N, C-alpha and C positions, 0 to 999 in steps of 0.2 A: 347874520344878525337875527337874537335875541328879543319880546318884549318881556317882559316882564310883568310884575302886578302893578296896579294903578294907583298915584299918588292922592292922582286928585281926578277929576272926572277927563276923559284922554291925556292924559296924559303920564306916560307909563313910562317905566325904568324901563333901559335900552340894554343892552350888553354884545362888547363887536371883540375879535379877537381876546375876551380876558378883559375888557376894561370893560368899567358900567358904567355909564351915560345919562342925562336925565337932560330935556329941552322945551324950558318954561317959557313962554311968551311971559308976558309983564299982568298980563290979566287973568290969568289962571293961582287958583288956592289962595293960603292967606298968608299971616308972616310971619306961621311956626313951618311954613314951609316945606322947608331943602329938612329941618330936625324928621318933620313926618316923614321925609323923602325915605332918610337913613334907616331912621328906625325901620321900615316901612324894607329895608333891602338888609336889616338887620345889626347893621353896625351905632344904631343912636341909643342912645342913653335909656 
């Protein structure tokens, strides 16, 4: 498993076997959390 950039404090992207994943509990991030996450991965708009 590789740990990627943080989207929010303590919430990084992770990659395993070519699959990127992000695990988010309800109290992390803003309303745009997932849009921000895609942008940081380089696939956002």
